[in-house]
N, C-alpha and C positions, 0 to 999 in steps of 0.2 A: 769554685764550689767543691766541697768535699762529698764524695759519694760514699755512703755507708752501706756495706753489704750485710745481708742477714747471715748470721752464723747458725747453722742447724746442728743441734746437739742430739745425737741418737737417744731414744727413750731409755735404753739401758743405762747410759751414762747419767741421764737426768735422774733416774731412780737411785743410782748409787750416790750421786751428789746429795740428793734430798736425804737419803738414809744416813749418810755420814754427817750431814749438817745437824741431824737430830741426835747424833751420837748413839745410833742404833745399830745393832749387829744384824746380820742377815737372819739369824735365828729369831730375834725379836720381831723383825718385820714379817717373817714367815708366820709366826704365831698370830700376829694381828690379822694377816690376810687368810689364815687357814690353809697354809700350804707348807712346803718343806724349805729349809735353807738352800738345798740344791736347786730347787726351782727358781728361787730368788737369784741365785748365782748365775743360772742360765739366762735369765731375763737381763741381768746387768751386763753380762758378757756379750749378749746379742746372739748366743748360739741357738736360742729358741725363744719365740715370742710367747707371751701368756695367752691363754684362751680368752675369749671375749668376756666370760664371767670373771676371770681374774683381772682383766684389764679394767673392768668396771670397779672392782674392789680397790685396785691400785689408784684409780682416779678419785674415789671417795676418800682414801687415806692421804694421798699426796697432792692431788690437784693436777697431776699429769693426765691430760685428756685420753680417754680410752681409745678414741679414734686415731690418736697419734701412733699407737702400736701397729695399727693396720697400715698406716702410711709408711712405717719403717720396714715392713715386711717385704 
């Protein structure tokens, strides 16, 4: 029997992959979310998580669960 392990992808990487899959710049995503490209960059790099309010906005836009950001912290 083959055991399949779960691969956990950090939220920032998921956000970057989603954004790039939509051929969207950090600026374009920032405008949609009402923030700055620098904030999007920090979320993607994992250097700072979004606030709960932004995590909810990200979830609405991308489908990445807001609760996942808390689990990554």
